[in-house]
N, C-alpha and C positions, 0 to 999 in steps of 0.2 A: 255511243253512236249506233244506230240500228241499220242493218243491211237486209234488204228484202230480196229474196231469190225467187224468180218465176219458175216454180217447180214444174217438172214434166208430169208429176202426178196430178190426177184430177179427181174431184169428188163425184158422188153418185149422180149428180146432174150434169156432169161433163165440164164443169167450170174449172179452169186452171187454178191451182192453189198458190197463195202467197206463202213464202217460207222466210221466217225471221231468224237469221243466223245468230242473232244475239241471244236467243232463248233456247234454241235446240239445233242439233246437227241434222243434216239431211242424210249423211252416211256415217254409220258406225262400223268400223272394221274390227274384227276380232281375230287375232292370231290364235287359232284354236289349239295349235301344237307347234313345237319346233321340229317334229319328226317329218322326214321326207326321204323318199328313195332316190330322188334326183340329186345332182351335185352341181347346180347352176353356178356359173362363174360370177354372176352379179348378185347372188342371193342376199337380200337385205337381212333376212333372219339368220343367216349362217346356219341353215337347217342341217340336221344330222339324222342318221338312220333311225334312231330310237328316241322316244319321248324323254324330256327332262323332268326331274322331280318338280313339283310345284304347279303343275297345270291345274286350271280350274276344274273342280269336280263337276259332276252332272248337276248337283244341287246348286253349286255356285254359278254354273252356266245359267240355270233357271233364274237365279237372283239377278244376274246381269241382264237377262231379257226383261225382267220386271223393272230394272233400272232404266232401260231404254223406253219401256212403255210409260214410265213416269213423265216423260216429256209431253205426253198427250198426243191426241190425234191431230192431223195425220202423223202416224208414227214414222220415225227415221227408218231407213233401209238398213238391215243388218247384213253385212257382207262377211262371209266366212272364208277365211284364208289361212295361211300357215307360214312355214312348213306345208304340209298337205293335210287338209281337214279329214281325209279318208283314213288317216292313221289313228283317228279317235274312234274307238269301237262304239261309242254312244252317239255318233254324229247325227244319224238319222232320227234318233229319239229327240235330240236337241232341236233339230229343224222342226220336227213335229210339234214340239212344245211351243216354239216361236210362232209357227203358223197358226196353231190352235188359238193363240192369244193375239192374233191379228197383225203380227209383224211381217212386213215384206222381207223376204230372204233371198239373197243372191249368193252363189257359190263360186269359188275359184280353186278347183282341185288341180293337183299335179297330174300329168299324164304318166301314170305308172301302171303296173299290173293290178293295182287296186281300183282303177277307174274302168269298170266293166259296163257292158250294156245293162246288166241288172242294176248297177248303181245309178246309171242315167235314168232308168225307169223309176227308181225310188225317188230321185229328185223331182221327176215329173209328177208322180203321184202326190208328193208332198206340197206341190204348188210353188216351187222356187220361181222367183221372178226372172232370173237369168243365170246362165252359166258361162264362165269365161274360159277360153283356151288360149294358151300362149304360143305365139309363133314369132320367133326372133330373127327371122331371115329365111332364106331358102334352105334346102335339106342339110347340106354339109355345115353351114354356119349355125343353124339352129341346134343340130345335134352336138356340135362342139360346145356351144354356150351352155346347153342343158346337161352336158357331161355324160349322156347315155345315148349310144347309137340306136337308131330306129325310132326315136321319140317323134321326129317330124312326121313320118309316115303314119304312125299310130295316132297322132294328134289329128291329122286330116281325116282319118277314118272315123274317129270318135265324134269329131265336129259334124261330119255329114250325118252320122247316125242320130246325134242329138237333134239336129235340125229336122230330120224326117219324123222324129217322135213328136215334134212340136215344141221343143224347148227353145227359149229365146237365147241365141248364141251370140256372144261377143268375143272378138279376138283382141288380145293384149300383145303389145310389142314393146320391148325395151330397146331404145335406140342408143347407139354408142358409136365410137369411131370405127369399130370393126364391121358394122353391118349397115350403116346408113345408105350406102350405095345400092343396097338390094331392096330398098323400100318400094320403088316402082313395081318390081316383079312381085313382091309380097302383096302389095295392094291389089294388083291385077288378079292374083290368086284369091284373095279375100272377096273381091267383087264377083269373081266367077262362082265361088261357093254360095253366094247369096247372103253372106253375113251383112247385117245392117249397121253394126257398131264396131268401130275400130278405135281402141284406146292405146295411145302411144305414150310411153313413159320415157322421159329424158333422164338418163342415168344420174343417180345421186351416189356419190362415192362413200357409201357406208357398207358395213358387213363385208362380204367377199367382194363387193363392187369397188373397194378401194384399189384393187389390182387392175381394174379395167380403165381404158382411156376414154374419157368423155369428150363430147363435141366442144369446140371452142365457140365463142359467141357468134362469129360469122357463119359457122356451120349450123348452129342452132337456128339462126335467122333463115338460112336457106331451106332447112328441113321444115320449119314451121310454115314457110310460104308454099312449099310443096304440099303440105297437108291441107292447106286452104284449097289448092287446086284439086286434090283428091276428093275433098268433100263435095265437089261439084258433080260427082258421079252417083249421087244418091245414097252414099254411105255416111252415116253420122260419125264424125271424127272428134274424139276427145283427147285431151292431153293431160298427163300427170306430171307435176313438177315442171311444167312449162307454161305458166300462165301468160307469158308474153305472146302466145298464140292468139289470145283474145284481142290483144292490141293489133296484131296483124290482120285478123278478120275485120276489125273496124277500119283500118287503113286501106285494105284492099277493097272493101265495099264502097269506099269513098274514091276509088280509082287511083290510089297511090300504091305503086309497087315499092316494096321495101327490100328487095333482094335481086340484084342483077349479077350475082357472082357466077363463076363457071360451075360451081357445085349445083346451084339452083337450076341453071340452064340444062345441065346434064340430067338432073332428076326429072325436070319437066319434059324434056325431049323423050326420055324413056317412057314416062307416063302416057304421053300422047301416042307414042308408037304402039303401046300395049293395049290402051283402052279407047283410043279414038277421041273424037271431039267431046267436049263437056256435054253432059246431058241435062244438068239441073242448074238452078241458080245457087249462089253461095249460101251458106247458112245464115238465117235471119236472126237467130238468137244463139247466145253462148252462155254457159254457166259462169258462176263467179265464186265457186267454192275454193277453199285453200286450207292448208294445215291450221286447225283450230277455228276455222271459219266455215262452218257447215260440215266439218270433218272431225272425227275423234277416233283414236286408235287404242284398242285394248290388247296388251301383250298377253302371251300365253299364261302368265302368272297373275293376271289381273291388273298389271300396271297400266296407268292411263297416260297416253301421250297425245299431243295435238295432231300428230300424223305419224304414219308408219316410218317415214324417212326423217323425222325430226325427233331424235332420241333424247328428249328432255322430259323425264318423268314428272307428273303433276300430282300423283296420288295413286290409290289402288282401290278397285271396286270391292275388295274384301273389307275395306275399312272406311271408304269414303263414298259419298253419294255422287254418282256420275253426273246427275243433273246439276248439283251444286258446283262440282269442279268445272263443268263446261261453262256455266253461267257466271261464276264469280272468281275463278282463278285469274290472277293478274296477267299471266302470259297469254292465256286464251283471249282475254279482253284486248291486250295489246296487238295480238295477231289479227284481230277483227277491226283494228283502227289504223288505217293507212297513214294517219298523221304521226303515228309512233315510229314509222319506218325511217331509216337513215340512208344517206348517200343518194344516188339517183332515184331510187324507189320512193324516197320521201318527198321529192319535188316533182315527180313525173305526173303529167296530166292524165295518165291512164292508171294511176295508183289504186283507185277504188275498184276498177274492173279487173285489173291484173294483180298488182300488189307484189309481183315477183315471187320466186320460190323461196319460202322461209327456210326450208330444209337445206337448200343449196347454200344459202347465206350462212347458215349455222355450220355446215361442214367446212366451208372455206374460211370463214372469219371467226367462228366460235360465237357468233351473235345472230340469233334468229331474226332480229329486226334490221340487219344490215341489208345492203343492196344485193340484188341477184347478180352474181358474176357471170352468168351465162347470157344475159341480155345485152344485145348490141345497141339498143336504142339510146339516143342522147336526148333527154327531155328538153322541151322548149325553154325552160327556165335557165338552162345552162348555156344557151346560145347567145 
C-alpha cells in the first residue's frame, strides 16, 4: 500500500512535492552521540556526560549521508540530535559535508555551555534549515526537568539571538503530568518571541522517561484540543507521538468538539486570557508521518530503528543498506499499513491519517502494532 504525503518542500518552480512514504522517509533522525551535559528527567537516550565507544566515525557519518542521498531527490531531511550533537568535535564538518551534497539539515542542540553565539553563526553559515530549542514549561519547571539551573533563561536568550541572526527557530516541548497546566503560559511566550513552529511531544515512557508520569487518555484529548486552539494564532503546531491530534483537527474543522472536560476548559480560558481572540483560521493541512512511515532513526552506533521512541532494531548502517531496510523490512512495511494494526486502531475510521502512536503501543503492550493506549476515541465500528 502506498501513502502519499503532501510535503512542505517545494521544487524550483514552487510546486509542492508529493512524497511517497513507501519508498523513502521524509525525516532521518541521527543520534550523533550519547554525550550531553544536561540531565533531563525524560531523556529517551539516557544521555551521559561522555561519549560511548562505538559512535559512527566521520567516514561512517559520510557513508550514512550517502545512504540518505541514495533515496534520490528530493532528499529526506537529516535531523541531527543526541545526546547533544555539539559534543561531537567533527559536527560542523559533518554538516558541511551533508550540505555540500545537497541534504537539508536541521539541528537540535542541547542548551549548555557548548551552544554559543559562535556555534549559532556556524549553523547559519552552513545553511541549516532550522534549529530547535526545548522549553518544557516556565522557568522553575523547565530547569527542574532539564536538571540544570539557569537553562530556561539561557534558552530564551539563545533563541532570541538565533532569530535575530536569521535562523529558522522551532520550540520543542515535552508534555507530561507535571507541566501540562503551564502550556497556555508557555504558548503565550512562544507567540511573543515570534516563533513560528511549536512541536509538542507527548511523553513515551522509555529511557529515563519511565520515571515520569504521562497523561491519561482524557488529558491527552484535552491537551490536543488546546493545541488546535493554539494553532489559530498563526503558530504551526506539530505533535510527536500524538497522531490523534490529526483526528481532532479533522473533527474540529467539521464543527465537532471532542473535549469538554474541566482540564480543557481551564487550558482554553488561560489561552484566551493571555492571547486574546483567535487571529487565524485553523490549520488546513496536517502531516501523516509516523514511526517507520516517513521517519527513520539512526542510533549513535549506526543501529536503525523505525523511530527514536520505538526501540526495535532493524539493522545497522555499518552493514546494511538504509534504503533496503526502509523499503523492504517487514516491520517498516507493517507500520505503513494501517490494516496491520490491532485493537481500536485497526478498525478506526481515522487509521490512515492517524494510525496511533506505534511507540506507545510497544512500550505499553510489547507490540508495535497494538492500539494506542493514550487515545480516548471510540471508533464508529465499535458503537
